[in-house]
Chimera marker file (.cmm) of the C-alpha trace (Angstrom):
<marker_set name="trace">
<marker id="1" x="18.082" y="3.630" z="34.185" r="1" g="1" b="0" radius="0.5"/>
<marker id="2" x="17.697" y="0.573" z="31.971" r="1" g="1" b="0" radius="0.5"/>
<marker id="3" x="15.690" y="0.695" z="28.782" r="1" g="1" b="0" radius="0.5"/>
<marker id="4" x="13.071" y="-2.006" z="28.614" r="1" g="1" b="0" radius="0.5"/>
<marker id="5" x="13.405" y="-4.712" z="25.922" r="1" g="1" b="0" radius="0.5"/>
<marker id="6" x="10.048" y="-3.578" z="24.502" r="1" g="1" b="0" radius="0.5"/>
<marker id="7" x="11.420" y="-0.068" z="23.934" r="1" g="1" b="0" radius="0.5"/>
<marker id="8" x="14.444" y="-1.539" z="22.164" r="1" g="1" b="0" radius="0.5"/>
<marker id="9" x="12.245" y="-3.547" z="19.807" r="1" g="1" b="0" radius="0.5"/>
<marker id="10" x="10.072" y="-0.550" z="19.019" r="1" g="1" b="0" radius="0.5"/>
<marker id="11" x="13.150" y="1.584" z="18.400" r="1" g="1" b="0" radius="0.5"/>
<marker id="12" x="14.679" y="-1.097" z="16.139" r="1" g="1" b="0" radius="0.5"/>
<marker id="13" x="11.412" y="-1.494" z="14.188" r="1" g="1" b="0" radius="0.5"/>
<marker id="14" x="11.117" y="2.275" z="13.676" r="1" g="1" b="0" radius="0.5"/>
<marker id="15" x="14.742" y="2.451" z="12.583" r="1" g="1" b="0" radius="0.5"/>
<marker id="16" x="14.255" y="-0.390" z="10.114" r="1" g="1" b="0" radius="0.5"/>
<marker id="17" x="11.095" y="1.219" z="8.724" r="1" g="1" b="0" radius="0.5"/>
<marker id="18" x="12.934" y="4.529" z="8.302" r="1" g="1" b="0" radius="0.5"/>
<marker id="19" x="15.855" y="2.804" z="6.596" r="1" g="1" b="0" radius="0.5"/>
<marker id="20" x="13.549" y="0.921" z="4.212" r="1" g="1" b="0" radius="0.5"/>
<marker id="21" x="11.513" y="4.054" z="3.405" r="1" g="1" b="0" radius="0.5"/>
<marker id="22" x="14.718" y="5.784" z="2.314" r="1" g="1" b="0" radius="0.5"/>
<marker id="23" x="14.854" y="3.265" z="-0.534" r="1" g="1" b="0" radius="0.5"/>
<marker id="24" x="11.318" y="4.042" z="-1.701" r="1" g="1" b="0" radius="0.5"/>
<marker id="25" x="10.960" y="6.157" z="-4.769" r="1" g="1" b="0" radius="0.5"/>
<marker id="26" x="9.248" y="6.302" z="-8.104" r="1" g="1" b="0" radius="0.5"/>
<marker id="27" x="11.081" y="6.928" z="-11.338" r="1" g="1" b="0" radius="0.5"/>
<marker id="28" x="9.902" y="9.783" z="-13.530" r="1" g="1" b="0" radius="0.5"/>
<marker id="29" x="8.905" y="7.372" z="-16.309" r="1" g="1" b="0" radius="0.5"/>
<marker id="30" x="6.291" y="5.892" z="-13.942" r="1" g="1" b="0" radius="0.5"/>
<marker id="31" x="4.509" y="9.237" z="-13.478" r="1" g="1" b="0" radius="0.5"/>
<marker id="32" x="2.385" y="10.838" z="-16.185" r="1" g="1" b="0" radius="0.5"/>
<marker id="33" x="0.031" y="13.804" z="-16.353" r="1" g="1" b="0" radius="0.5"/>
<marker id="34" x="-1.595" y="12.756" z="-19.623" r="1" g="1" b="0" radius="0.5"/>
<marker id="35" x="-5.374" y="12.513" z="-19.834" r="1" g="1" b="0" radius="0.5"/>
<marker id="36" x="-6.610" y="9.044" z="-19.019" r="1" g="1" b="0" radius="0.5"/>
<marker id="37" x="-3.692" y="8.224" z="-16.723" r="1" g="1" b="0" radius="0.5"/>
<marker id="38" x="-4.885" y="6.485" z="-13.534" r="1" g="1" b="0" radius="0.5"/>
<marker id="39" x="-5.207" y="8.893" z="-10.616" r="1" g="1" b="0" radius="0.5"/>
<marker id="40" x="-6.655" y="8.894" z="-7.107" r="1" g="1" b="0" radius="0.5"/>
<marker id="41" x="-9.971" y="7.161" z="-7.863" r="1" g="1" b="0" radius="0.5"/>
<marker id="42" x="-8.335" y="4.455" z="-9.952" r="1" g="1" b="0" radius="0.5"/>
<marker id="43" x="-5.831" y="3.999" z="-7.117" r="1" g="1" b="0" radius="0.5"/>
<marker id="44" x="-8.689" y="3.351" z="-4.700" r="1" g="1" b="0" radius="0.5"/>
<marker id="45" x="-10.215" y="0.815" z="-7.090" r="1" g="1" b="0" radius="0.5"/>
<marker id="46" x="-6.903" y="-0.941" z="-7.753" r="1" g="1" b="0" radius="0.5"/>
<marker id="47" x="-6.195" y="-1.100" z="-4.011" r="1" g="1" b="0" radius="0.5"/>
<marker id="48" x="-9.625" y="-2.568" z="-3.344" r="1" g="1" b="0" radius="0.5"/>
<marker id="49" x="-9.250" y="-5.313" z="-5.958" r="1" g="1" b="0" radius="0.5"/>
<marker id="50" x="-5.605" y="-5.979" z="-5.054" r="1" g="1" b="0" radius="0.5"/>
<marker id="51" x="-6.128" y="-9.488" z="-3.582" r="1" g="1" b="0" radius="0.5"/>
<marker id="52" x="-7.907" y="-10.702" z="-6.715" r="1" g="1" b="0" radius="0.5"/>
<marker id="53" x="-5.444" y="-8.956" z="-9.015" r="1" g="1" b="0" radius="0.5"/>
<marker id="54" x="-2.531" y="-10.536" z="-7.194" r="1" g="1" b="0" radius="0.5"/>
<marker id="55" x="-4.011" y="-14.027" z="-7.519" r="1" g="1" b="0" radius="0.5"/>
<marker id="56" x="-4.727" y="-13.382" z="-11.201" r="1" g="1" b="0" radius="0.5"/>
<marker id="57" x="-1.182" y="-12.101" z="-11.771" r="1" g="1" b="0" radius="0.5"/>
<marker id="58" x="0.198" y="-15.439" z="-10.600" r="1" g="1" b="0" radius="0.5"/>
<marker id="59" x="-1.491" y="-17.162" z="-13.545" r="1" g="1" b="0" radius="0.5"/>
<marker id="60" x="-1.468" y="-14.481" z="-16.265" r="1" g="1" b="0" radius="0.5"/>
<marker id="61" x="1.323" y="-12.060" z="-17.230" r="1" g="1" b="0" radius="0.5"/>
<marker id="62" x="-1.338" y="-9.679" z="-18.606" r="1" g="1" b="0" radius="0.5"/>
<marker id="63" x="-2.724" y="-8.891" z="-15.111" r="1" g="1" b="0" radius="0.5"/>
<marker id="64" x="-0.943" y="-6.308" z="-12.961" r="1" g="1" b="0" radius="0.5"/>
<marker id="65" x="-1.680" y="-5.221" z="-9.404" r="1" g="1" b="0" radius="0.5"/>
<marker id="66" x="-0.415" y="-1.655" z="-9.855" r="1" g="1" b="0" radius="0.5"/>
<marker id="67" x="-0.874" y="0.738" z="-12.790" r="1" g="1" b="0" radius="0.5"/>
<marker id="68" x="2.262" y="2.168" z="-14.400" r="1" g="1" b="0" radius="0.5"/>
<marker id="69" x="2.358" y="4.932" z="-15.465" r="1" g="1" b="0" radius="0.5"/>
<marker id="70" x="0.070" y="6.695" z="-13.010" r="1" g="1" b="0" radius="0.5"/>
<marker id="71" x="-0.422" y="10.205" z="-11.579" r="1" g="1" b="0" radius="0.5"/>
<marker id="72" x="2.118" y="9.620" z="-8.793" r="1" g="1" b="0" radius="0.5"/>
<marker id="73" x="1.476" y="10.398" z="-5.132" r="1" g="1" b="0" radius="0.5"/>
<marker id="74" x="-2.308" y="10.745" z="-5.489" r="1" g="1" b="0" radius="0.5"/>
<marker id="75" x="-2.575" y="7.331" z="-7.147" r="1" g="1" b="0" radius="0.5"/>
<marker id="76" x="-0.380" y="5.853" z="-4.418" r="1" g="1" b="0" radius="0.5"/>
<marker id="77" x="-2.547" y="7.414" z="-1.710" r="1" g="1" b="0" radius="0.5"/>
<marker id="78" x="-5.712" y="6.050" z="-3.334" r="1" g="1" b="0" radius="0.5"/>
<marker id="79" x="-4.091" y="2.616" z="-3.650" r="1" g="1" b="0" radius="0.5"/>
<marker id="80" x="-3.193" y="2.689" z="0.044" r="1" g="1" b="0" radius="0.5"/>
<marker id="81" x="-6.731" y="3.709" z="1.028" r="1" g="1" b="0" radius="0.5"/>
<marker id="82" x="-8.199" y="1.015" z="-1.196" r="1" g="1" b="0" radius="0.5"/>
<marker id="83" x="-6.126" y="-1.685" z="0.454" r="1" g="1" b="0" radius="0.5"/>
<marker id="84" x="-6.504" y="-0.540" z="4.052" r="1" g="1" b="0" radius="0.5"/>
<marker id="85" x="-9.973" y="0.999" z="4.262" r="1" g="1" b="0" radius="0.5"/>
<marker id="86" x="-12.068" y="-0.564" z="1.531" r="1" g="1" b="0" radius="0.5"/>
<marker id="87" x="-10.199" y="-3.838" z="1.555" r="1" g="1" b="0" radius="0.5"/>
<marker id="88" x="-10.762" y="-4.242" z="5.286" r="1" g="1" b="0" radius="0.5"/>
<marker id="89" x="-7.067" y="-4.243" z="6.079" r="1" g="1" b="0" radius="0.5"/>
<marker id="90" x="-7.357" y="-3.187" z="9.707" r="1" g="1" b="0" radius="0.5"/>
<marker id="91" x="-10.871" y="-4.535" z="10.377" r="1" g="1" b="0" radius="0.5"/>
<marker id="92" x="-10.215" y="-8.146" z="9.432" r="1" g="1" b="0" radius="0.5"/>
<marker id="93" x="-6.854" y="-8.176" z="11.171" r="1" g="1" b="0" radius="0.5"/>
<marker id="94" x="-8.217" y="-7.090" z="14.544" r="1" g="1" b="0" radius="0.5"/>
<marker id="95" x="-8.255" y="-9.714" z="17.267" r="1" g="1" b="0" radius="0.5"/>
<marker id="96" x="-11.247" y="-8.409" z="19.149" r="1" g="1" b="0" radius="0.5"/>
<marker id="97" x="-14.496" y="-6.854" z="18.062" r="1" g="1" b="0" radius="0.5"/>
<marker id="98" x="-17.058" y="-5.216" z="20.267" r="1" g="1" b="0" radius="0.5"/>
<marker id="99" x="-20.215" y="-7.213" z="20.765" r="1" g="1" b="0" radius="0.5"/>
<marker id="100" x="-23.336" y="-5.284" z="21.642" r="1" g="1" b="0" radius="0.5"/>
<link id1="1" id2="2" r="1" g="1" b="0" radius="0.2"/>
<link id1="2" id2="3" r="1" g="1" b="0" radius="0.2"/>
<link id1="3" id2="4" r="1" g="1" b="0" radius="0.2"/>
<link id1="4" id2="5" r="1" g="1" b="0" radius="0.2"/>
<link id1="5" id2="6" r="1" g="1" b="0" radius="0.2"/>
<link id1="6" id2="7" r="1" g="1" b="0" radius="0.2"/>
<link id1="7" id2="8" r="1" g="1" b="0" radius="0.2"/>
<link id1="8" id2="9" r="1" g="1" b="0" radius="0.2"/>
<link id1="9" id2="10" r="1" g="1" b="0" radius="0.2"/>
<link id1="10" id2="11" r="1" g="1" b="0" radius="0.2"/>
<link id1="11" id2="12" r="1" g="1" b="0" radius="0.2"/>
<link id1="12" id2="13" r="1" g="1" b="0" radius="0.2"/>
<link id1="13" id2="14" r="1" g="1" b="0" radius="0.2"/>
<link id1="14" id2="15" r="1" g="1" b="0" radius="0.2"/>
<link id1="15" id2="16" r="1" g="1" b="0" radius="0.2"/>
<link id1="16" id2="17" r="1" g="1" b="0" radius="0.2"/>
<link id1="17" id2="18" r="1" g="1" b="0" radius="0.2"/>
<link id1="18" id2="19" r="1" g="1" b="0" radius="0.2"/>
<link id1="19" id2="20" r="1" g="1" b="0" radius="0.2"/>
<link id1="20" id2="21" r="1" g="1" b="0" radius="0.2"/>
<link id1="21" id2="22" r="1" g="1" b="0" radius="0.2"/>
<link id1="22" id2="23" r="1" g="1" b="0" radius="0.2"/>
<link id1="23" id2="24" r="1" g="1" b="0" radius="0.2"/>
<link id1="24" id2="25" r="1" g="1" b="0" radius="0.2"/>
<link id1="25" id2="26" r="1" g="1" b="0" radius="0.2"/>
<link id1="26" id2="27" r="1" g="1" b="0" radius="0.2"/>
<link id1="27" id2="28" r="1" g="1" b="0" radius="0.2"/>
<link id1="28" id2="29" r="1" g="1" b="0" radius="0.2"/>
<link id1="29" id2="30" r="1" g="1" b="0" radius="0.2"/>
<link id1="30" id2="31" r="1" g="1" b="0" radius="0.2"/>
<link id1="31" id2="32" r="1" g="1" b="0" radius="0.2"/>
<link id1="32" id2="33" r="1" g="1" b="0" radius="0.2"/>
<link id1="33" id2="34" r="1" g="1" b="0" radius="0.2"/>
<link id1="34" id2="35" r="1" g="1" b="0" radius="0.2"/>
<link id1="35" id2="36" r="1" g="1" b="0" radius="0.2"/>
<link id1="36" id2="37" r="1" g="1" b="0" radius="0.2"/>
<link id1="37" id2="38" r="1" g="1" b="0" radius="0.2"/>
<link id1="38" id2="39" r="1" g="1" b="0" radius="0.2"/>
<link id1="39" id2="40" r="1" g="1" b="0" radius="0.2"/>
<link id1="40" id2="41" r="1" g="1" b="0" radius="0.2"/>
<link id1="41" id2="42" r="1" g="1" b="0" radius="0.2"/>
<link id1="42" id2="43" r="1" g="1" b="0" radius="0.2"/>
<link id1="43" id2="44" r="1" g="1" b="0" radius="0.2"/>
<link id1="44" id2="45" r="1" g="1" b="0" radius="0.2"/>
<link id1="45" id2="46" r="1" g="1" b="0" radius="0.2"/>
<link id1="46" id2="47" r="1" g="1" b="0" radius="0.2"/>
<link id1="47" id2="48" r="1" g="1" b="0" radius="0.2"/>
<link id1="48" id2="49" r="1" g="1" b="0" radius="0.2"/>
<link id1="49" id2="50" r="1" g="1" b="0" radius="0.2"/>
<link id1="50" id2="51" r="1" g="1" b="0" radius="0.2"/>
<link id1="51" id2="52" r="1" g="1" b="0" radius="0.2"/>
<link id1="52" id2="53" r="1" g="1" b="0" radius="0.2"/>
<link id1="53" id2="54" r="1" g="1" b="0" radius="0.2"/>
<link id1="54" id2="55" r="1" g="1" b="0" radius="0.2"/>
<link id1="55" id2="56" r="1" g="1" b="0" radius="0.2"/>
<link id1="56" id2="57" r="1" g="1" b="0" radius="0.2"/>
<link id1="57" id2="58" r="1" g="1" b="0" radius="0.2"/>
<link id1="58" id2="59" r="1" g="1" b="0" radius="0.2"/>
<link id1="59" id2="60" r="1" g="1" b="0" radius="0.2"/>
<link id1="60" id2="61" r="1" g="1" b="0" radius="0.2"/>
<link id1="61" id2="62" r="1" g="1" b="0" radius="0.2"/>
<link id1="62" id2="63" r="1" g="1" b="0" radius="0.2"/>
<link id1="63" id2="64" r="1" g="1" b="0" radius="0.2"/>
<link id1="64" id2="65" r="1" g="1" b="0" radius="0.2"/>
<link id1="65" id2="66" r="1" g="1" b="0" radius="0.2"/>
<link id1="66" id2="67" r="1" g="1" b="0" radius="0.2"/>
<link id1="67" id2="68" r="1" g="1" b="0" radius="0.2"/>
<link id1="68" id2="69" r="1" g="1" b="0" radius="0.2"/>
<link id1="69" id2="70" r="1" g="1" b="0" radius="0.2"/>
<link id1="70" id2="71" r="1" g="1" b="0" radius="0.2"/>
<link id1="71" id2="72" r="1" g="1" b="0" radius="0.2"/>
<link id1="72" id2="73" r="1" g="1" b="0" radius="0.2"/>
<link id1="73" id2="74" r="1" g="1" b="0" radius="0.2"/>
<link id1="74" id2="75" r="1" g="1" b="0" radius="0.2"/>
<link id1="75" id2="76" r="1" g="1" b="0" radius="0.2"/>
<link id1="76" id2="77" r="1" g="1" b="0" radius="0.2"/>
<link id1="77" id2="78" r="1" g="1" b="0" radius="0.2"/>
<link id1="78" id2="79" r="1" g="1" b="0" radius="0.2"/>
<link id1="79" id2="80" r="1" g="1" b="0" radius="0.2"/>
<link id1="80" id2="81" r="1" g="1" b="0" radius="0.2"/>
<link id1="81" id2="82" r="1" g="1" b="0" radius="0.2"/>
<link id1="82" id2="83" r="1" g="1" b="0" radius="0.2"/>
<link id1="83" id2="84" r="1" g="1" b="0" radius="0.2"/>
<link id1="84" id2="85" r="1" g="1" b="0" radius="0.2"/>
<link id1="85" id2="86" r="1" g="1" b="0" radius="0.2"/>
<link id1="86" id2="87" r="1" g="1" b="0" radius="0.2"/>
<link id1="87" id2="88" r="1" g="1" b="0" radius="0.2"/>
<link id1="88" id2="89" r="1" g="1" b="0" radius="0.2"/>
<link id1="89" id2="90" r="1" g="1" b="0" radius="0.2"/>
<link id1="90" id2="91" r="1" g="1" b="0" radius="0.2"/>
<link id1="91" id2="92" r="1" g="1" b="0" radius="0.2"/>
<link id1="92" id2="93" r="1" g="1" b="0" radius="0.2"/>
<link id1="93" id2="94" r="1" g="1" b="0" radius="0.2"/>
<link id1="94" id2="95" r="1" g="1" b="0" radius="0.2"/>
<link id1="95" id2="96" r="1" g="1" b="0" radius="0.2"/>
<link id1="96" id2="97" r="1" g="1" b="0" radius="0.2"/>
<link id1="97" id2="98" r="1" g="1" b="0" radius="0.2"/>
<link id1="98" id2="99" r="1" g="1" b="0" radius="0.2"/>
<link id1="99" id2="100" r="1" g="1" b="0" radius="0.2"/>
</marker_set>
């Protein structure tokens, strides 16, 4: 039984994603539990304004797209939601939309 080329590409992409995720990590100095440290809600906001922050960061060294230090995984999760859900990440990238 021959494996289809599509299966091979999917397998290679999953393997590459797994290999790259093994490199992901956050140093302890980047995580803080102090009061006023950006957490989940700030992560959502920073993810939502990411495109504008990124453009601004190209012209000013005082603008960052990601807050460091932050609360860690909850900030990251909020940042991800802000980019994908609020920022329209999957909606604007879709090729077809239903028309009623």
